[in-house]
N, C-alpha and C positions, 0 to 999 in steps of 0.2 A: 728123401727126394719126393716132392709133391707131384700131383698130376700135371700141373702147369709146367713145372720144371722138366718133367719127362717129355711133354709135348714140345717144348722149346728145344730140348736136346735132340729129339727125333727130327724136327724141321731143320735144325742146324746141320745134323749129319746128312740128311737128304740133300740139302743145298750144297754141301761140300762135295758129295758124290757127284751131283749133277754138274758142278763146275769142273771137276776132274774129267768127267766124260766129255764135256765140251772142249776142254783143253786137249784131250786125247784125240778127239775128232779133228781138231785143227792141225795138230802135229801130224796125224796120219795123212791128211789131205796134202800137206806140204811135202811129206816124204813121197807120196804117190806122184805128185806133179814132177818132183825132181827125178824120180826113177824113170817115169815115162819119157821125160825130155832127154835124159841121158841115153836111154835105150834107143830112142829115135835118132839121136845124133850118131851113136855108134853104128847102128844098123845102116844109116845112110852113107856114112863116111867109109866104113869098112866093107860093107857087103852090097852097096848100091840098092838097098831095099829099105823097107820100113813097115811099121804096123799101119795098115790102111786107116784105121779109126783113131790112131794115136794122137794126131793133132786136134781132132774134135774132142777127145777126152781131156786133153790139156786145157782147152778153152772152157770146158764145163767145170773142171777142177778150179780154174781161176775164179769162176762165178761162185762156186761153193766156198772157196777160201775167203773171198771178199765178204760173203754174207755171214759166214761163221765168225770171221774176224770182227765184223760189225756187232754181232751178238756179244762177243767177248768184250769189246770196247764199251758196250752199254751196261756192263755189270754195275759199275759205280758212277755212271754218267761221264765216262771219259771220252766221249765222242769229240770231234772237232767243235770248238766253240770260241766265240769272241768274248773275252773276259776282261775288258778294259775297266769297267766301272766297279766291279765287285769289291776290289780292295778299298774303295772309297766309301762303300755303303756300310751302314750299321749292320750287325748280325741279323737283326729282325728283318730289315729291308732286303738284305742279301738273300735270306731264306724265302721271302715272298717272291722276289724276282726269279730265283732259281726254281722255285715251285711252279711258277707260271711258265717259264721256259720249258721245264721238263714236262708239264702237262700238255703244252702246245706240241712238243716233240712226240708225245704219246699219241695225240690226235692225228698228227701227220702220218706217223707210222701205221696207225690203225687204218687210215684211208688207203695207204699204200698196200697194206695187207689185204684189205677188201678187194681192191682192183687186181692185185696179183693173184688172188684166189680165182677171180673171174677169168683172168688170163690163162691160168693153169687148167681150169675147167674147159675152156675153149680148145686147149691143146689136147685134152683127153678126148673131146668130141672129134677132133681132126684125126687123131690116131697116128701121127707121124713117128718115125723112128729116128733117134739121134745117131746111134751107131750100133752095130751088131744087131741085137734084138731089144735094146734098151729104148723104151719110149721117151719121146721128148719131154712129156709132162713130168716124168720122174726126175729128169735132170733139172727141171725148173722148179720143182716142188720146194726147194730150199728158200725160194724168194718169199712166198707168203709166210712160211714157218718163221723165218728170221725176222721179218717185219712184225709178226705177232709177238715174238719173244721180246724184241726191242720195245714195242709199245707197252707190253706188260711191265717190263723193268722200269721204263720211264714213268709209268703211272705210279708204281710203288715208290720210286724216288720222289715224285712230286708230292705224294701224300706224306712221305717222311719229312720233306722240307717244310710243307705247310703246317704240319703238326708241331714243328719246332718253333713256330712264330710265337705261340703263347708263352714259351719259356722266357722270351726276351721282352715281354709286355710290361715289365714293371716300371 
């Protein structure tokens, strides 16, 4: 096994581990939201009480599930898209269009990541608490992180599609 093969194997294993961690985080968040919602329902119906910050936590978990879910969907470019014309295009043209769309998605997500970092920074300056002693900015930190990951993935997908163009240039 050559040096290049070992490097490719290392990156492949690392990517596989990161994808499993991402899946694990998503599953954990879903389990947490279900547990908190069921706990709140039981406490309210059986004991006329509830966890004071339970509803706030559920709202924050919905945000996190949405952003991590978007990251998972962006793995192979599986976000919502309108794909009417691609079946009528030649492979070369399809790759050009897909590469352009993916690069545009990358740019839009990069802009969203930039402004969400500014938003989170302003929340750090404000210093508000979401619930218990958890700062608001920590709950919102998933927003710029997810947009950055999605932008990176779509950048890599666009490069992958645009490099395929030459294969069909005969």
